[in-house]
VMD Tcl script that builds the backbone (N, CA, C; Angstrom):
set m [mol new atoms 450]
animate dup $m
set s [atomselect $m all]
$s set {name element resname resid chain x y z} {
  {N N MET 1 A -15.612 129.295 -22.164}
  {CA C MET 1 A -15.263 127.934 -21.801}
  {C C MET 1 A -15.221 127.851 -20.280}
  {N N SER 2 A -16.061 127.021 -19.686}
  {CA C SER 2 A -16.071 126.892 -18.237}
  {C C SER 2 A -15.162 125.779 -17.770}
  {N N ALA 3 A -15.116 124.692 -18.483}
  {CA C ALA 3 A -14.244 123.583 -18.126}
  {C C ALA 3 A -13.928 122.840 -19.400}
  {N N LEU 4 A -12.761 122.300 -19.431}
  {CA C LEU 4 A -12.369 121.554 -20.609}
  {C C LEU 4 A -11.441 120.452 -20.171}
  {N N ALA 5 A -11.635 119.294 -20.712}
  {CA C ALA 5 A -10.714 118.202 -20.466}
  {C C ALA 5 A -10.091 117.873 -21.811}
  {N N HIS 6 A -8.851 118.224 -21.951}
  {CA C HIS 6 A -8.160 117.893 -23.196}
  {C C HIS 6 A -7.704 116.455 -23.125}
  {N N PHE 7 A -7.738 115.812 -24.256}
  {CA C PHE 7 A -7.364 114.415 -24.315}
  {C C PHE 7 A -6.695 114.144 -25.637}
  {N N CYS 8 A -5.830 113.174 -25.617}
  {CA C CYS 8 A -5.183 112.772 -26.858}
  {C C CYS 8 A -4.532 111.426 -26.625}
  {N N LEU 9 A -4.699 110.544 -27.592}
  {CA C LEU 9 A -4.074 109.237 -27.549}
  {C C LEU 9 A -3.342 109.026 -28.866}
  {N N PRO 10 A -2.028 109.213 -28.903}
  {CA C PRO 10 A -1.317 108.990 -30.164}
  {C C PRO 10 A -1.299 107.513 -30.529}
  {N N ILE 11 A -1.509 107.237 -31.810}
  {CA C ILE 11 A -1.510 105.866 -32.317}
  {C C ILE 11 A -0.395 105.746 -33.336}
  {N N GLU 12 A 0.444 104.751 -33.138}
  {CA C GLU 12 A 1.514 104.463 -34.087}
  {C C GLU 12 A 1.501 102.974 -34.368}
  {N N GLU 13 A 1.509 102.627 -35.627}
  {CA C GLU 13 A 1.545 101.224 -36.061}
  {C C GLU 13 A 0.472 100.387 -35.374}
  {N N GLY 14 A -0.746 100.950 -35.290}
  {CA C GLY 14 A -1.884 100.204 -34.783}
  {C C GLY 14 A -1.974 100.077 -33.277}
  {N N ALA 15 A -1.198 100.875 -32.535}
  {CA C ALA 15 A -1.253 100.791 -31.081}
  {C C ALA 15 A -1.226 102.187 -30.464}
  {N N VAL 16 A -1.946 102.339 -29.359}
  {CA C VAL 16 A -1.914 103.591 -28.610}
  {C C VAL 16 A -0.572 103.661 -27.897}
  {N N VAL 17 A 0.145 104.782 -28.062}
  {CA C VAL 17 A 1.499 104.879 -27.516}
  {C C VAL 17 A 1.649 105.979 -26.455}
  {N N GLY 18 A 0.553 106.563 -26.010}
  {CA C GLY 18 A 0.624 107.586 -24.983}
  {C C GLY 18 A -0.732 108.179 -24.709}
  {N N GLU 19 A -0.800 109.037 -23.704}
  {CA C GLU 19 A -2.040 109.727 -23.370}
  {C C GLU 19 A -1.724 111.137 -22.891}
  {N N PHE 20 A -2.622 112.052 -23.204}
  {CA C PHE 20 A -2.558 113.412 -22.695}
  {C C PHE 20 A -3.956 113.756 -22.220}
  {N N ALA 21 A -4.069 114.142 -20.970}
  {CA C ALA 21 A -5.373 114.542 -20.440}
  {C C ALA 21 A -5.160 115.595 -19.365}
  {N N SER 22 A -6.038 116.567 -19.333}
  {CA C SER 22 A -5.948 117.599 -18.310}
  {C C SER 22 A -7.293 118.276 -18.133}
  {N N LEU 23 A -7.712 118.429 -16.897}
  {CA C LEU 23 A -8.823 119.317 -16.612}
  {C C LEU 23 A -8.288 120.738 -16.696}
  {N N ILE 24 A -9.147 121.678 -17.026}
  {CA C ILE 24 A -8.734 123.071 -17.180}
  {C C ILE 24 A -9.689 123.960 -16.403}
  {N N ASP 25 A -9.126 124.863 -15.644}
  {CA C ASP 25 A -9.923 125.853 -14.923}
  {C C ASP 25 A -9.909 127.142 -15.723}
  {N N ALA 26 A -11.051 127.464 -16.310}
  {CA C ALA 26 A -11.153 128.670 -17.123}
  {C C ALA 26 A -11.581 129.879 -16.297}
  {N N GLY 27 A -11.746 129.689 -14.991}
  {CA C GLY 27 A -12.048 130.823 -14.129}
  {C C GLY 27 A -13.505 131.238 -14.084}
  {N N VAL 28 A -14.389 130.425 -14.633}
  {CA C VAL 28 A -15.825 130.706 -14.560}
  {C C VAL 28 A -16.538 129.463 -14.048}
  {N N PRO 29 A -17.667 129.634 -13.368}
  {CA C PRO 29 A -18.384 128.478 -12.819}
  {C C PRO 29 A -18.889 127.533 -13.906}
  {N N VAL 30 A -18.927 126.252 -13.564}
  {CA C VAL 30 A -19.470 125.239 -14.472}
  {C C VAL 30 A -20.987 125.207 -14.271}
  {N N PRO 31 A -21.769 125.470 -15.312}
  {CA C PRO 31 A -23.234 125.421 -15.163}
  {C C PRO 31 A -23.704 124.036 -14.698}
  {N N TYR 32 A -24.769 124.020 -13.903}
  {CA C TYR 32 A -25.277 122.749 -13.372}
  {C C TYR 32 A -25.655 121.776 -14.481}
  {N N ALA 33 A -26.216 122.274 -15.572}
  {CA C ALA 33 A -26.594 121.390 -16.676}
  {C C ALA 33 A -25.357 120.710 -17.266}
  {N N VAL 34 A -24.259 121.424 -17.325}
  {CA C VAL 34 A -23.015 120.852 -17.850}
  {C C VAL 34 A -22.438 119.860 -16.839}
  {N N GLN 35 A -22.505 120.190 -15.560}
  {CA C GLN 35 A -22.036 119.271 -14.527}
  {C C GLN 35 A -22.778 117.945 -14.607}
  {N N ALA 36 A -24.077 118.005 -14.898}
  {CA C ALA 36 A -24.886 116.790 -14.982}
  {C C ALA 36 A -24.443 115.897 -16.132}
  {N N ILE 37 A -23.884 116.480 -17.184}
  {CA C ILE 37 A -23.448 115.696 -18.339}
  {C C ILE 37 A -22.155 114.969 -18.056}
  {N N HIS 38 A -21.141 115.677 -17.562}
  {CA C HIS 38 A -19.821 115.056 -17.423}
  {C C HIS 38 A -19.340 114.898 -15.989}
  {N N GLY 39 A -20.074 115.432 -15.032}
  {CA C GLY 39 A -19.717 115.236 -13.632}
  {C C GLY 39 A -18.561 116.088 -13.140}
  {N N ILE 40 A -18.099 117.039 -13.929}
  {CA C ILE 40 A -17.001 117.901 -13.509}
  {C C ILE 40 A -17.583 119.092 -12.767}
  {N N THR 41 A -17.119 119.287 -11.538}
  {CA C THR 41 A -17.632 120.360 -10.686}
  {C C THR 41 A -16.591 121.472 -10.540}
  {N N ASP 42 A -17.040 122.597 -10.026}
  {CA C ASP 42 A -16.131 123.713 -9.755}
  {C C ASP 42 A -15.022 123.288 -8.800}
  {N N GLU 43 A -15.378 122.466 -7.821}
  {CA C GLU 43 A -14.388 122.009 -6.841}
  {C C GLU 43 A -13.291 121.178 -7.511}
  {N N MET 44 A -13.671 120.384 -8.494}
  {CA C MET 44 A -12.690 119.557 -9.209}
  {C C MET 44 A -11.727 120.418 -10.026}
  {N N LEU 45 A -12.199 121.581 -10.467}
  {CA C LEU 45 A -11.368 122.445 -11.302}
  {C C LEU 45 A -10.482 123.381 -10.494}
  {N N ALA 46 A -10.792 123.550 -9.210}
  {CA C ALA 46 A -9.998 124.449 -8.375}
  {C C ALA 46 A -8.541 123.982 -8.358}
  {N N GLY 47 A -7.653 124.886 -8.723}
  {CA C GLY 47 A -6.228 124.567 -8.733}
  {C C GLY 47 A -5.729 123.891 -9.994}
  {N N GLN 48 A -6.629 123.598 -10.935}
  {CA C GLN 48 A -6.213 122.997 -12.202}
  {C C GLN 48 A -5.571 124.076 -13.081}
  {N N PRO 49 A -4.780 123.669 -14.064}
  {CA C PRO 49 A -4.135 124.668 -14.935}
  {C C PRO 49 A -5.156 125.429 -15.784}
  {N N THR 50 A -4.724 126.589 -16.265}
  {CA C THR 50 A -5.553 127.441 -17.111}
  {C C THR 50 A -5.392 127.023 -18.570}
  {N N PRO 51 A -6.292 127.498 -19.454}
  {CA C PRO 51 A -6.118 127.204 -20.883}
  {C C PRO 51 A -4.766 127.688 -21.403}
  {N N GLU 52 A -4.310 128.843 -20.913}
  {CA C GLU 52 A -3.017 129.385 -21.350}
  {C C GLU 52 A -1.852 128.474 -20.976}
  {N N GLN 53 A -2.024 127.675 -19.914}
  {CA C GLN 53 A -0.981 126.736 -19.501}
  {C C GLN 53 A -1.077 125.409 -20.257}
  {N N VAL 54 A -2.301 124.943 -20.492}
  {CA C VAL 54 A -2.493 123.604 -21.058}
  {C C VAL 54 A -2.403 123.565 -22.587}
  {N N LEU 55 A -3.013 124.532 -23.264}
  {CA C LEU 55 A -3.063 124.456 -24.732}
  {C C LEU 55 A -1.691 124.414 -25.397}
  {N N PRO 56 A -0.692 125.175 -24.937}
  {CA C PRO 56 A 0.636 125.022 -25.551}
  {C C PRO 56 A 1.229 123.619 -25.352}
  {N N LEU 57 A 0.969 123.011 -24.201}
  {CA C LEU 57 A 1.445 121.638 -23.960}
  {C C LEU 57 A 0.713 120.645 -24.861}
  {N N PHE 58 A -0.589 120.854 -24.999}
  {CA C PHE 58 A -1.396 120.002 -25.869}
  {C C PHE 58 A -0.923 120.130 -27.318}
  {N N ASP 59 A -0.659 121.361 -27.746}
  {CA C ASP 59 A -0.171 121.615 -29.098}
  {C C ASP 59 A 1.153 120.894 -29.340}
  {N N LYS 60 A 2.033 120.950 -28.379}
  {CA C LYS 60 A 3.338 120.275 -28.504}
  {C C LYS 60 A 3.150 118.755 -28.556}
  {N N PHE 61 A 2.200 118.253 -27.772}
  {CA C PHE 61 A 1.953 116.816 -27.716}
  {C C PHE 61 A 1.418 116.281 -29.050}
  {N N ILE 62 A 0.505 117.024 -29.675}
  {CA C ILE 62 A -0.094 116.523 -30.919}
  {C C ILE 62 A 0.786 116.766 -32.133}
  {N N ARG 63 A 1.796 117.621 -31.988}
  {CA C ARG 63 A 2.736 117.936 -33.066}
  {C C ARG 63 A 2.011 118.106 -34.384}
  {N N GLU 64 A 2.376 117.324 -35.372}
  {CA C GLU 64 A 1.754 117.422 -36.701}
  {C C GLU 64 A 0.852 116.228 -36.974}
  {N N SER 65 A 0.206 115.744 -35.953}
  {CA C SER 65 A -0.644 114.563 -36.051}
  {C C SER 65 A -1.935 114.844 -36.805}
  {N N ILE 66 A -2.517 113.778 -37.315}
  {CA C ILE 66 A -3.887 113.815 -37.811}
  {C C ILE 66 A -4.772 113.575 -36.588}
  {N N LEU 67 A -5.764 114.420 -36.392}
  {CA C LEU 67 A -6.650 114.276 -35.245}
  {C C LEU 67 A -7.813 113.366 -35.610}
  {N N VAL 68 A -8.151 112.459 -34.703}
  {CA C VAL 68 A -9.288 111.563 -34.896}
  {C C VAL 68 A -10.229 111.775 -33.717}
  {N N ALA 69 A -11.507 111.976 -34.024}
  {CA C ALA 69 A -12.505 112.179 -32.973}
  {C C ALA 69 A -13.853 111.658 -33.446}
  {N N HIS 70 A -14.726 111.387 -32.498}
  {CA C HIS 70 A -16.099 111.015 -32.812}
  {C C HIS 70 A -16.876 112.324 -32.855}
  {N N ASN 71 A -17.425 112.637 -34.000}
  {CA C ASN 71 A -18.033 113.939 -34.282}
  {C C ASN 71 A -16.922 114.992 -34.333}
  {N N ALA 72 A -15.927 114.714 -35.147}
  {CA C ALA 72 A -14.717 115.537 -35.241}
  {C C ALA 72 A -15.013 116.985 -35.587}
  {N N ALA 73 A -16.001 117.240 -36.402}
  {CA C ALA 73 A -16.303 118.625 -36.790}
  {C C ALA 73 A -16.567 119.482 -35.560}
  {N N PHE 74 A -17.310 118.966 -34.609}
  {CA C PHE 74 A -17.594 119.702 -33.373}
  {C C PHE 74 A -16.324 119.914 -32.566}
  {N N ASP 75 A -15.582 118.841 -32.309}
  {CA C ASP 75 A -14.386 118.946 -31.473}
  {C C ASP 75 A -13.333 119.851 -32.097}
  {N N VAL 76 A -13.105 119.708 -33.387}
  {CA C VAL 76 A -12.084 120.510 -34.057}
  {C C VAL 76 A -12.497 121.983 -34.085}
  {N N ARG 77 A -13.778 122.252 -34.321}
  {CA C ARG 77 A -14.261 123.638 -34.301}
  {C C ARG 77 A -14.041 124.251 -32.919}
  {N N PHE 78 A -14.343 123.503 -31.882}
  {CA C PHE 78 A -14.147 123.969 -30.511}
  {C C PHE 78 A -12.662 124.220 -30.234}
  {N N LEU 79 A -11.814 123.264 -30.592}
  {CA C LEU 79 A -10.375 123.424 -30.362}
  {C C LEU 79 A -9.806 124.602 -31.147}
  {N N ARG 80 A -10.209 124.736 -32.397}
  {CA C ARG 80 A -9.710 125.863 -33.201}
  {C C ARG 80 A -10.104 127.194 -32.572}
  {N N HIS 81 A -11.313 127.273 -32.043}
  {CA C HIS 81 A -11.750 128.498 -31.374}
  {C C HIS 81 A -10.854 128.798 -30.174}
  {N N GLU 82 A -10.601 127.794 -29.351}
  {CA C GLU 82 A -9.780 127.995 -28.153}
  {C C GLU 82 A -8.334 128.305 -28.519}
  {N N PHE 83 A -7.795 127.628 -29.525}
  {CA C PHE 83 A -6.433 127.919 -29.969}
  {C C PHE 83 A -6.354 129.356 -30.491}
  {N N ALA 84 A -7.320 129.776 -31.300}
  {CA C ALA 84 A -7.326 131.126 -31.871}
  {C C ALA 84 A -7.429 132.177 -30.777}
  {N N ARG 85 A -8.187 131.886 -29.745}
  {CA C ARG 85 A -8.337 132.815 -28.627}
  {C C ARG 85 A -6.987 133.116 -27.992}
  {N N LEU 86 A -6.064 132.159 -28.061}
  {CA C LEU 86 A -4.727 132.330 -27.495}
  {C C LEU 86 A -3.704 132.703 -28.562}
  {N N GLY 87 A -4.192 133.016 -29.772}
  {CA C GLY 87 A -3.275 133.411 -30.839}
  {C C GLY 87 A -2.512 132.242 -31.438}
  {N N MET 88 A -3.064 131.053 -31.303}
  {CA C MET 88 A -2.425 129.849 -31.826}
  {C C MET 88 A -3.268 129.306 -32.983}
  {N N GLY 89 A -2.660 128.527 -33.829}
  {CA C GLY 89 A -3.380 127.888 -34.917}
  {C C GLY 89 A -3.522 126.400 -34.671}
  {N N LEU 90 A -4.482 125.803 -35.338}
  {CA C LEU 90 A -4.681 124.351 -35.283}
  {C C LEU 90 A -4.915 123.874 -36.719}
  {N N PRO 91 A -3.819 123.735 -37.488}
  {CA C PRO 91 A -3.959 123.396 -38.909}
  {C C PRO 91 A -4.101 121.900 -39.182}
  {N N HIS 92 A -4.181 121.104 -38.146}
  {CA C HIS 92 A -4.178 119.651 -38.277}
  {C C HIS 92 A -5.368 119.128 -39.083}
  {N N PRO 93 A -5.104 118.209 -39.998}
  {CA C PRO 93 A -6.233 117.518 -40.643}
  {C C PRO 93 A -6.916 116.630 -39.608}
  {N N HIS 94 A -8.160 116.261 -39.879}
  {CA C HIS 94 A -8.874 115.420 -38.918}
  {C C HIS 94 A -9.708 114.361 -39.633}
  {N N LEU 95 A -9.954 113.291 -38.902}
  {CA C LEU 95 A -10.781 112.182 -39.364}
  {C C LEU 95 A -11.857 111.944 -38.316}
  {N N CYS 96 A -12.996 111.434 -38.757}
  {CA C CYS 96 A -14.157 111.329 -37.880}
  {C C CYS 96 A -14.669 109.894 -37.795}
  {N N THR 97 A -14.677 109.322 -36.581}
  {CA C THR 97 A -15.209 107.976 -36.408}
  {C C THR 97 A -16.731 107.948 -36.499}
  {N N LEU 98 A -17.394 109.077 -36.262}
  {CA C LEU 98 A -18.847 109.128 -36.458}
  {C C LEU 98 A -19.165 108.930 -37.933}
  {N N GLU 99 A -18.515 109.694 -38.802}
  {CA C GLU 99 A -18.737 109.550 -40.241}
  {C C GLU 99 A -18.317 108.163 -40.726}
  {N N LEU 100 A -17.189 107.683 -40.238}
  {CA C LEU 100 A -16.706 106.360 -40.636}
  {C C LEU 100 A -17.690 105.272 -40.212}
  {N N SER 101 A -18.210 105.369 -38.996}
  {CA C SER 101 A -19.160 104.349 -38.524}
  {C C SER 101 A -20.467 104.410 -39.303}
  {N N ARG 102 A -20.897 105.586 -39.709}
  {CA C ARG 102 A -22.112 105.695 -40.523}
  {C C ARG 102 A -21.927 105.004 -41.877}
  {N N ARG 103 A -20.730 105.112 -42.449}
  {CA C ARG 103 A -20.452 104.456 -43.735}
  {C C ARG 103 A -20.289 102.940 -43.571}
  {N N ARG 104 A -19.559 102.528 -42.558}
  {CA C ARG 104 A -19.229 101.110 -42.404}
  {C C ARG 104 A -20.299 100.307 -41.669}
  {N N LEU 105 A -21.086 100.984 -40.836}
  {CA C LEU 105 A -22.101 100.298 -40.023}
  {C C LEU 105 A -23.459 100.972 -40.206}
  {N N PRO 106 A -23.975 100.991 -41.428}
  {CA C PRO 106 A -25.199 101.762 -41.705}
  {C C PRO 106 A -26.449 101.233 -41.008}
  {N N ARG 107 A -26.461 100.003 -40.550}
  {CA C ARG 107 A -27.666 99.424 -39.963}
  {C C ARG 107 A -27.803 99.647 -38.456}
  {N N LEU 108 A -26.838 100.306 -37.848}
  {CA C LEU 108 A -26.962 100.585 -36.417}
  {C C LEU 108 A -28.142 101.517 -36.164}
  {N N SER 109 A -28.760 101.384 -35.001}
  {CA C SER 109 A -29.911 102.226 -34.660}
  {C C SER 109 A -29.513 103.694 -34.533}
  {N N ASP 110 A -28.318 103.936 -34.066}
  {CA C ASP 110 A -27.748 105.280 -34.030}
  {C C ASP 110 A -26.230 105.110 -34.053}
  {N N HIS 111 A -25.522 106.201 -34.114}
  {CA C HIS 111 A -24.068 106.127 -34.230}
  {C C HIS 111 A -23.378 106.927 -33.130}
  {N N THR 112 A -23.990 106.925 -31.949}
  {CA C THR 112 A -23.326 107.556 -30.814}
  {C C THR 112 A -22.053 106.773 -30.508}
  {N N LEU 113 A -21.155 107.398 -29.829}
  {CA C LEU 113 A -19.898 106.752 -29.475}
  {C C LEU 113 A -20.154 105.444 -28.724}
  {N N GLU 114 A -21.039 105.479 -27.764}
  {CA C GLU 114 A -21.337 104.295 -26.960}
  {C C GLU 114 A -21.953 103.179 -27.809}
  {N N THR 115 A -22.902 103.508 -28.683}
  {CA C THR 115 A -23.540 102.491 -29.520}
  {C C THR 115 A -22.528 101.831 -30.444}
  {N N VAL 116 A -21.695 102.615 -31.083}
  {CA C VAL 116 A -20.688 102.065 -32.002}
  {C C VAL 116 A -19.703 101.197 -31.230}
  {N N TYR 117 A -19.260 101.681 -30.089}
  {CA C TYR 117 A -18.292 100.933 -29.280}
  {C C TYR 117 A -18.864 99.588 -28.843}
  {N N LEU 118 A -20.081 99.604 -28.312}
  {CA C LEU 118 A -20.687 98.353 -27.839}
  {C C LEU 118 A -20.979 97.392 -28.990}
  {N N HIS 119 A -21.264 97.919 -30.180}
  {CA C HIS 119 A -21.466 97.064 -31.343}
  {C C HIS 119 A -20.155 96.377 -31.734}
  {N N LEU 120 A -19.077 97.123 -31.735}
  {CA C LEU 120 A -17.779 96.566 -32.151}
  {C C LEU 120 A -17.123 95.718 -31.078}
  {N N PHE 121 A -17.419 96.013 -29.814}
  {CA C PHE 121 A -16.787 95.301 -28.700}
  {C C PHE 121 A -17.850 94.823 -27.716}
  {N N PRO 122 A -18.718 93.899 -28.146}
  {CA C PRO 122 A -19.844 93.489 -27.295}
  {C C PRO 122 A -19.420 92.724 -26.042}
  {N N ASP 123 A -18.267 92.089 -26.075}
  {CA C ASP 123 A -17.835 91.282 -24.937}
  {C C ASP 123 A -16.973 92.059 -23.948}
  {N N VAL 124 A -16.695 93.311 -24.268}
  {CA C VAL 124 A -15.885 94.139 -23.382}
  {C C VAL 124 A -16.830 95.002 -22.573}
  {N N GLY 125 A -16.791 94.869 -21.261}
  {CA C GLY 125 A -17.651 95.698 -20.425}
  {C C GLY 125 A -17.351 97.170 -20.646}
  {N N LEU 126 A -18.380 97.980 -20.626}
  {CA C LEU 126 A -18.211 99.417 -20.823}
  {C C LEU 126 A -18.003 100.059 -19.460}
  {N N HIS 127 A -16.753 100.385 -19.159}
  {CA C HIS 127 A -16.404 101.052 -17.906}
  {C C HIS 127 A -16.010 102.477 -18.277}
  {N N ARG 128 A -16.957 103.380 -18.154}
  {CA C ARG 128 A -16.754 104.737 -18.649}
  {C C ARG 128 A -17.349 105.735 -17.683}
  {N N GLN 129 A -16.578 106.775 -17.380}
  {CA C GLN 129 A -17.151 107.902 -16.670}
  {C C GLN 129 A -17.917 108.684 -17.716}
  {N N ASN 130 A -19.175 108.953 -17.462}
  {CA C ASN 130 A -20.060 109.541 -18.460}
  {C C ASN 130 A -19.487 110.821 -19.066}
  {N N HIS 131 A -19.318 110.794 -20.376}
  {CA C HIS 131 A -18.864 111.952 -21.155}
  {C C HIS 131 A -17.569 112.554 -20.620}
  {N N ARG 132 A -16.653 111.721 -20.180}
  {CA C ARG 132 A -15.348 112.221 -19.772}
  {C C ARG 132 A -14.392 112.017 -20.924}
  {N N ALA 133 A -13.602 113.016 -21.184}
  {CA C ALA 133 A -12.799 113.093 -22.400}
  {C C ALA 133 A -11.822 111.936 -22.557}
  {N N LEU 134 A -11.134 111.539 -21.511}
  {CA C LEU 134 A -10.141 110.483 -21.667}
  {C C LEU 134 A -10.802 109.148 -21.988}
  {N N ASP 135 A -11.905 108.834 -21.321}
  {CA C ASP 135 A -12.617 107.594 -21.635}
  {C C ASP 135 A -13.151 107.635 -23.064}
  {N N ASP 136 A -13.685 108.774 -23.473}
  {CA C ASP 136 A -14.176 108.915 -24.847}
  {C C ASP 136 A -13.037 108.756 -25.847}
  {N N ALA 137 A -11.869 109.307 -25.542}
  {CA C ALA 137 A -10.714 109.186 -26.438}
  {C C ALA 137 A -10.264 107.734 -26.555}
  {N N ARG 138 A -10.271 107.030 -25.455}
  {CA C ARG 138 A -9.892 105.604 -25.485}
  {C C ARG 138 A -10.871 104.805 -26.339}
  {N N MET 139 A -12.164 105.086 -26.181}
  {CA C MET 139 A -13.169 104.391 -26.990}
  {C C MET 139 A -13.008 104.745 -28.465}
  {N N THR 140 A -12.786 106.016 -28.759}
  {CA C THR 140 A -12.613 106.465 -30.143}
  {C C THR 140 A -11.399 105.800 -30.776}
  {N N ALA 141 A -10.315 105.707 -30.039}
  {CA C ALA 141 A -9.101 105.063 -30.562}
  {C C ALA 141 A -9.377 103.602 -30.917}
  {N N ARG 142 A -10.069 102.887 -30.045}
  {CA C ARG 142 A -10.380 101.475 -30.320}
  {C C ARG 142 A -11.300 101.346 -31.532}
  {N N ILE 143 A -12.294 102.235 -31.638}
  {CA C ILE 143 A -13.187 102.216 -32.786}
  {C C ILE 143 A -12.398 102.465 -34.064}
  {N N TRP 144 A -11.544 103.486 -34.057}
  {CA C TRP 144 A -10.739 103.812 -35.232}
  {C C TRP 144 A -9.881 102.627 -35.647}
  {N N LEU 145 A -9.198 102.033 -34.679}
  {CA C LEU 145 A -8.327 100.903 -35.005}
  {C C LEU 145 A -9.129 99.729 -35.561}
  {N N LYS 146 A -10.295 99.476 -35.005}
  {CA C LYS 146 A -11.136 98.364 -35.478}
  {C C LYS 146 A -11.673 98.628 -36.888}
  {N N LEU 147 A -12.192 99.831 -37.129}
  {CA C LEU 147 A -12.797 100.121 -38.432}
  {C C LEU 147 A -11.759 100.349 -39.526}
  {N N GLU 148 A -10.628 100.901 -39.192}
  {CA C GLU 148 A -9.592 101.173 -40.191}
  {C C GLU 148 A -8.606 100.024 -40.303}
  {N N GLY 149 A -8.380 99.323 -39.199}
  {CA C GLY 149 A -7.394 98.238 -39.207}
  {C C GLY 149 A -7.972 96.889 -39.574}
  {N N GLY 150 A -9.297 96.813 -39.570}
  {CA C GLY 150 A -9.947 95.559 -39.932}
  {C C GLY 150 A -10.079 94.581 -38.832}
}
mol reanalyze $m
mol bondsrecalc $m
mol representation Tube
mol addrep $m
């Protein structure tokens, strides 16, 4: 793991009630191809907390929550790997807005996070740092609330 931005937006009674986000310095350089995707550079990670510092805080923050993510299988597999590396477990059930959007919006040209978001919220300008975890989490939360809350 070269860089990781943990994110979490707890939802209670149909509203986001908090945020958790942190860049993580894993002590290895960020490959240029990865930098091009999310814009996180080695300089941005200098002085950021380590996985050993952040993951226990993240674990405490999510408590016994159900995790919701777009393409949850990927994110949960990644998180479980990182938790296991530190001798921690991640037994949380998870729900996937990618799978949900495929079922509820079958006629979309694709089901990327951005496509689903813009379909559901066409009048809301998309102000997003490309592939940054907190912006993606905010979009995922809105998608979940819209598709599950009606």
